[in-house]
N, C-alpha and C positions, 0 to 999 in steps of 0.2 A: 472576396473582391474588395477593393479599396475606395475609397473615397476622396476628393482632394475638396477640402471645405471653402481652399480660398476663393472658389468659382460662387459661393454662396455668401454674399456680403451679408445677410441678418445673423446665419451663422457664425460667422469669421469673428462679427461683433459680439455676440452669446459669450461665445468660445474664450475671447479674449480676455472677458469677465469673468470666465472661470478658471483659468490658468493664472490670477490674480489672486485666487482663494491661499491662505496662510497655509503653511503646515508647518510642522512639528518633527517628521521622521528626518532624519541625517541619510545622507547616504549610504548603504551597506551592499555587500557582495553577493547577498542573494534575498529571493523574497522571502518573506516568514510567514506561517499560518497559510501559506500556497491553500489548501483543499478549506480552507475556513471552517475550522473544527472549534476554535478556542475564541472563546467570546472576551468583551474587553470588562473592566471592571469601572469605567467609566462610561460616557455616553456614548461612544461610537461602536458598533456593534459587531466588532471582529478585531480583534490584537493584533498589530502589527501594522494594521491598513489605515490609511488616510481614507474620510469616508465623508461624504456630502449628499443632498440628497434624501427622496426616499429609501429607505434601506431596511431592508432584516435580516433574519434567516429562515432557512426552509430546511423541513424535516426532507424534502424530495433531493435525496442528494446523489449524486454519481458515485462518490468516493464517501467514507466516512457516515456519518451522523446528520452532516449539517451542510448546507450549499448557502450562497450569498445572494439575497434576493434584493433585485436594482426593480424598482416600482419609476415611471413618470413624474413629474410635478405637478400635472394634470392645469397647467398654465395655456393663456392663450396666445404666448409666444413659443418661437423653438425655446427650451428647457430639458435641462438635465439633472442624471441623478448616478454616483457611480463611488468606486474604491480605485486608491493608487498607492504606489510604492516608490521610490527611487532609489534607486544602486549606481554608483560609482562606474563609471566609463572611460573609455580613453578613446583620441578622434583616431576617427577610420575602424573605432569597432563595431561591428554588427551583431543585432543577437534575435533571438529566433524565441516566440512567445506563443504560447500554445494556449485553449485553455477550452473546456467543455460547456457549451452554451445549451440551454434549453426554454422557451418562449411557452409562457404559458395561455393553453386553449382559453380560458378565461379572460385574460386581457392582452389578446396578442398586438404586434406591433402590425402598422397599419399605416397607410400612404407614405410619407418618407421615413418614416421612426424605423431606427435602428438600434440593434446592440452595438456598442462600440468597443472598440481595442484601440489606444490611441498610445503612440512613443511620444516623448517630447524630448528635447536636447534640452537642455542647459549649461552654463557658463558657472565660472569659481563663486560669482555673486549670485546665485540660482533664478539669473535672468534666461528667460527664454528666446534659444536662440533661433529654433524651426521643431514642428511637428506632424507626424504622419497621423493619419486617423482611416483606420478600415473598418469595413460591417463585417461581423461575424453572422449578425442574422438579421434580416429584413422580412416583409410583408409577405413576400412568396417561402420564406423557409417554412421548415414543418413545424408542426407543434407539438408539445406532448411528446416529445422525445429529448435525448439529448446527442448536440450536435457536436464534433469535433469542428474546431476552427486553429490554424497557426499562419503565422505571418513571420517572414524574414526581414528585418528593418532593412532601411538604408544608411553607410557606414555614416555614424559620428562625426559630427562637422569639426573643425582645427580646432573650434574653441570649447568643444564639450570636455565636462569635467563629472556631470552625474548624466542621467536618463531616467524618465521616471514611464513608467506603465500604470496604463488607464483602463478600468471595464467599467463599462457604463450604458446608460439607456439616456439616447438623443429623443426627445417627441417632441412631432414637428407640428407647426399651428396646428389648433385646432382638432387635432385626432385626438383618440380618445389615451387614454395614461396608459403603459404598458406594461405590464412588468415579465421580467427573463432572471432568471438565475445563471450562476455562473458555478462554475467548480474546474478542480485541480489544474492550478496554474502554474505552469511551469515558464520559465523565462531564463534561457542559456548565452551566454555571452561564443561566438563562432570563432572568435580569436582564440589561436592554439597556448593555450593546453584547452582545450575542447573540454565537454563533461565528459566523451568515450574515454579521451585520454587520461583525463584523471583517476580513471578508477584503475592505470597502469602504473603509476609511480613508487609504488612499494612494493614492485617486484620486475627489478631492473634486469636479473639472470636471465629473463627467458624462458626460464626451464618449464614444460609443459607434460602434467604425466595424466595417463588416463587412469581413470577409476570409474565402476558403474556403468558403463556404457558411456561415460561423458569424459570430457577436456576440462583440466586445471591447470591453470598458472599458480606456480610453487614462490612462497615472497621470499624477498634478499638476493644476495646476501645484504644485510646491511641492520643499523637501529632503526627500528618504527616503530611506533604505535601496534598495540596495546603495552602501556608499562613505563616506560618503555622498556622493549627487550631486544636484542640481537637475533635477529632473524636469520639462520641458515638455512638453501634450496641445494644442499649437496645430500644424493642419493644416499651417502650413511643417515642421516637427518630425517630423511623424511621420503617412503620409498614404499609399491605398491609389491604385494609377495606372487608368489606363483599362485597362490590358490585365488588370489584378486582383492587381497583385505589390503587395506591402507593402513601405513605405520605412520604415527605423528609420533613425534616424541621432544623432549627439553633435555639436553645433555650438555655433559661439562666437558670440554676440550682446552687443556692446557688450563688458564685461568677464567676461561671466559665460557660464558655457559650460554648455551644457543635456542631457542624454542623455534617453533614451525608454523606456518599457516600456508592455504588453499585460495581458491578460491575460483570458483565454476568459470569456465570463461561466457558460457550465455548465459543474460538473467532470465527468469521462465514464467514471473508472473504470480498473478493470482492462483493458485492451489494447494495443494496441500506435500509439505514435504517433510520425507519420513530417513533417519538416518539409524541402520543399525550396527550395535557395536558389541564386541565379545568379550569381557572380563568384568572388574569389579571397578566400577567407575566410582564409589565409595571411598577405596583406601588409597586415592592418589595424594602424595604431598598436600598440605594444608594449606601449601604455599604455590599447589599447580593450578590451574584454571584449563577446560576441554571447551571447550566453545561450538555451536552450532550454531551461524546465524545468519541473517541477513543486513547487506552493508550497501552503503550506495557512500561513496567519497563526493563531499559537496566544491565548489571552487575556491571555498575556504576553511581553516579550523576556525572556530567562533565559540566559544563555551555559553556566553550571552546567547544563543540561539537556540539553544538545547531544549528550552522549555516544549517548545512544537518537533520533537524528534527531525529534525534538517536532513540528519542523514539514513533516515528509514528501515531505521535499526528494528530489529527483535531476536530474541535471545533464547536457548539451551543453552544452559553453562552446568557444571560439575565441578565446585570447588566449593572447598569450606572458607574461602578469604582468609588464610591467615588463622585461624582460630579452630583447634580440630573439634570444638562442643557444635560448631555450629553446622545446619544442615548443608547437603553437599548437592540436590540436584535445585536447578532453580530454571523458572522461567519467567521470561520478562519483556516488557513492551516500553520503548527507551523514553522517556527518562525515567531511570531507575529507583528514583526519589521521588518519584511524582506519587503520592497516594493512591492506592490500588490498581501500579501496574507492574505485580509482582507475584510471584506464588513461589514457595521452596513446599520440598521435600526432602526426608532421611529414609527411606527403605534400603535396609542390607541383601546386598545383592551376592551371587555368589563366584565363585571362580570361576571360569572360562564360562559364566553364563552369558547367552545372547537376549539382550532388551534392545528396544526399537521407541525413539524420541521423536515426537512430532511435532510441526508446527503449521495450520490449516488456514493461511490469506487469504481473507477474502475480503474484499469490499468493506465491509460495515463491521470486522471485527476477526479477532484470532484465537482459533481452537488449539489449545498445547494438548500433547497426550506423553505418557510413559508406560508402556506394557511390558512383560516378561516375551519374549520368542522375538519374530522373524515379523514383517512388514505386513505379512497377510496373516498374522496369529495374533489380532488386536478384538478384545471382549470385554465384557463384565468381567471374565474371570481373570484374565492374566493382566489387568489394570495396575498399574505402580500410583499414576495420579495425573489427574486432568483439572486443565482451567482454562473457563473463557476470559480473553478479552475485550471489551466494548466500552471504546473512549475515543477520547481526542486524538490519539495518538498511533491509531493504526496504519501501517506504512502505507507509502501512495502510489500509485502503477506508474513509476519515474523508470529505471533498471537500478534499482539494489537487488543484487543476488548473493548465493550463497557464501558466507566465508566456514571454514573449518581451522582452527587454531589450537594448537596447546603453547602456553607461554604461562609465567611464572609471575607475582604480585609481592608487594612488600619485601619478601625474601629470600634466596635461590632455595632450592629443593635440597632436602639431606641428601639425595642421590640419584640418577639419571630416572627419568619417566617416559612411561611407552604407553600410547591410548591405539587402542586397534578397531576399525571399523571395518565392517563385513561387508553393507552394502549403505547404499543411497537410492530410493525410490522418489518418484515425482509425477503426481497425479495433479494436470495442469483442470481449471477451475472450468474451463468448457467441454472436459469430457472425463467427468465423475466417473469414482469406480461402482461398481456395482453392488450392489443384495444379490445373492442368488435367486433367480427367479422362480415361479412353479413351472415343474417339468412340461405338465400340461396343457400349458397357454404355449399355442405356436406362434412364433413370431419370422415374419415375412422380412425379406431384405429391403432396406431403406427405410428411413425414416418416414413417419406419417405423420410425427408433428414434432413439439419441442417443448419442455420442463424448463421451468426458467428460475433460476435463482432465489431462494424465496423473501421474502423482506415481512419483519426486520430477520434478522440470523446475526447474532443469537437475538431469542425472543424470551418476555416472562409474560406474557399474556396472552397473546394469538400471534399467530403466523398466516401468511395469507401467504396462498400457494397457487401461482398460476399457472396456467400450460395451454399449448393453443393445440389444434386440433386442424387437419389440411381435407379431413371429412368427419359428415356422420359417422360414429362409431360406436359398440361397448365399450364401456371407458372405467377402469376403475383406480382409484386415488389413495393410496394405505400408506399407512407408517412403521419404521421397523426400526427395531432396537439394537442395540452393536450384535448381539447374537445370531439377528437375522430371525427374529420370531417378530410376524407377524402381531401388531398392539391396537392397531385401529383404521377401519376400515371407513376413509370421511368419506366415498363417492364411488356407487355402482352403478351402471346404467347405460343408456343409450345420451349419447350429447353430438350433440349439435357441431358442425365446422365453425372454425373459429376459436376465441380466447377465452377463457373461463377464467374464474378463482374459486378454492377451495378453502377455508381455512379453518388452521386445528389450533385447539388450546389446551396444548397437552394434556389431553385426557384420556385413556387407555377405550376399551370397546364398550367398558362398566362406566363411566364415568370417572374415573379414579384417576386423582391425580397423580401425573407421573414424577418421578424424580430429577432433578438436575443432573443433564451428559447430552451425550449426543444421538443424535437420532437421524433414519432416513427416512425420504419419503419418494417414494415410488409410482410413476403414473403406467398403468398395462393396458391396451387395446389391442385388437384384433392381427395390430401389423406393426406397433414398436413398444419397444422396454425404454425405460430410463430413471434413474434414480439420482437422488442428489442429497445430500448430506445437511441435516439443521442442527443447532444447540438449543436448548431447551435451559434457561437462567430461571434461578430462585431465588 
């Protein structure tokens, strides 16, 4: 809902003082650090945000490892705390803002106090023209749960050159200071080209092919990044054969080299992305790059913004980056040059060998793996390399989609190059793949509960496994390794209806600390079985 502060004189007076607060951020084309993952080396809590009032960071996050905490100033008059950024705008432009909001149950909103999302319009001299104020949560809102809020602004006034987005808390007189968390903020212009339209500027040919039972758009024709390269959408350069295998090429035609790229039409969100290939990925030309990656085009290309992964990019890439002595397999969470954001390997493959390569994108990290065989053959015995990423650059749940490309860097290859993908599989995070269940356990139709995503994940000390039951029932919570072997029984017995938590300390039933890696946790009852994945780090 919205609230017009102009009708409340004391608030309007206070807010006019707030709007006069000095600022240092210049107008920009997109929000920086929108999920509050990166701190500031100076006094402010979060890099990229202007900040005022009682603020902090919280580990109760909707996405990533941190959320923004805002607390009322605990004064006797109207008071506020908050974060804001300024973006460039044009007269008549409208914006859609969205944010996740969490009201603290210990310090809730009371009386007229609200969690507010404001849009301010300013002229070339940075003078305030007008503003809109919207209530993202109030005293009637649920507490201790993440809430969705979104709003479309009115048109920017004729004199507007910039707009400010402010998220914060408005504390009413004589009310206790409330605490609200904010996370995963988005702010997109609704003026063409919109964010949806921007995803396809590099795909003017309009060609769509079907691979792995999904639709993919083909990049080109034209010169585009990465590289930049000439990209071709010609069927002689990229095609699906009669066996359903996808062929990507780098080919010379006359004096010109052409690369190839596909983008999945539908963004899939959190989940496990598995790419199965055929042949020797380790013998490509040293200047060739085969990539399976998530990417989201932004409203602008700004190299100065790469510190917070604005394009939601994670990569599985096969390239020696111009040097035959380099490792060829690479897992990367962008930015690639940030310490700890990548892992590489150099394991020889065989002619015609089938291998699979995956990233499991989670709200608080990414699990990368490569193994010999198809999607169903993952096990400790088939593993080639694995790496778990936990850090400030996990892609946000906006609209990054899968891209597959084959291109060249530095120099052109010595000969034509071809890469073959046999399959692509995706398991959404809300429908996890399962470990084979005990055949002696009867399974009745219809779920009788829910197994929640573990927190934290990945973990290196303890992981809390939360589950809910619709009715009292015999329940077992177990841990399995990648080979499907039960290694720990955490709980077995009659459990009451409602929500419960079981904690795993990374040890087996004998108390032996397990090695880092991927494991499964499973709930079994008389009418319900569900399995999810978690990662143990050391």
